[in-house]
C-alpha positions, 0 to 999 in steps of 0.5 A: 478197677475199671472194666473197660475194653481197650478201642478196637482200633487205637489205645493208649497205656492206660488201656492197655494195663487194663486188658492185660489185668483183665487178662493175666488175672486169670492165670494161678497166681501162688505167692503172689501178692501184689500183681498188677497194676502198680510199680512192680509185683511182690512176691512171697519169697519162696523157701528154696532157690530162686531160678531167672531167666529171660527170652526175646521172641523179634519178628523177622527172627525169631517169627514172621506175622504171615505165618503165626497168629497173636495169639500164636506169638503169644503163646510160644513166646511165654514157652520158649522161657518156660523152657529154660526153667524145664532144662534147670529142673525148675518150678515157675512161680511168676512171669513178666512180659515186655512187649515191644508193638508197631505202629497201627498195632490195634487194641483187638491184636494186643487181646489176640496176643495178650490171650497167648500169653494167657494160655500157655501162662495157664498150661505153664501154672504160672501168673504173669504179674507185670512187664512193660509196653511200649512202641517200636519197629517190629513186634516184640515179646521179651518175657521174664520168668522167675522159678523155684526149686532145691536143687538146680540142674544145669549144663555142667555136670556131666561126667563120662560114663553117661546116657545122654538121654533124649526127652521129647522130639526133636525135628517137628518143629523145624519142619513145620517152619519149612512147610509154612515157608514153602507155603504148605499151609493146610493140615491136610494130614496129622505129620502136617497138623503135628509138625505145624503144631511142634512150630507154632504151638511147643510146650515147656517140659516143665512136668519131666524137667522137674522129674529130670532133676532128681537123676540126671548130671546135666541138662539143656534144652533144645532151643537152637538145636540138638546139634549146638544145645548138646556142644554147648553142655558139652563145653561147659560140662568139660567133656566130650558127648557123643550123639550117635546116629544109629540111635537118634533115628531110632527114637524120630519120629515116623511123622519127622521122617515122613515129612523129611522125605517129602520136603526133600530133607534129611530127618536127620538133618533137621533134628540136628540142627532144626532148632526151635523144639524145646525138647530137653537133653541130659546126662545120667547114670545108665542106671538112673535113666528114666521112662520118658527119656530115650539113649541118643549116645554117650559122655565120654572123655576129651571136649565138645560134641561130636557125631558117630556115625552109623558106620562108626566114623566121627565129625564134629556136631556142627549147624543150629540157631545163633544170632550172631554167625554167617 
């Protein structure tokens, strides 16, 4: 295969494929018999069950190029898809990447975008084995991931008597986005750096998801906001999940509390409705809670998601990101 680099300016489809082959071949190739370059990839059939997911990141909806480097865009698009596998307790096997590139997108820009994807794939120990590239009105990345597991963890297994657990942090990504919206991009403090990194370079909690699969009854990743995703798990499980203000307040990071105050926002509001945290919410028996999980609520008979204030009053969980809701 030719090692010629795509031209820095204009490029054709064959040059793009050569770039992908060179960039992605450095990643892990476990179970990959044939990768990029043919009409389709060929994988060795693994033992256990296959878990599939697909995630799209669209310019103007999920990101603005003014706020992110192209390597950041490629990285976060891959990690967003990998987070779905983490919630299912699955190990990544291989990935496909479909890119829609706007007119004027250069070879140098494509190289930066694919470098971010490759970095994320290496972090997840997952080979990118193919995909598609097409021209379109805005930049868009659609990532399909295939994973394996012996016993998939679903969002429908919560049961009364379970605790609600949080794995990872919530709210920092939303704080990072708020900083960017206000033009505060200089990472002058540790809090600012952590928030901007949480938005630009999120990490799927794959190792934690694998460990949760052995003890949890249900799980979901926090992509659209803690309130909305918890409500989705409650609906799927046919029970009521109650998030407790007192418990959640105790696990919010000091950086989030500091940033929220500076932004004139509530740390709890950012945590509940911000989204794109790619943390995990799970339920399980109290005695089975792993050390890396923090209790933030409980599961009881009933339906839907509920918010219990510190004074004991309750309300329906609300807020979060919905592509089609006003």
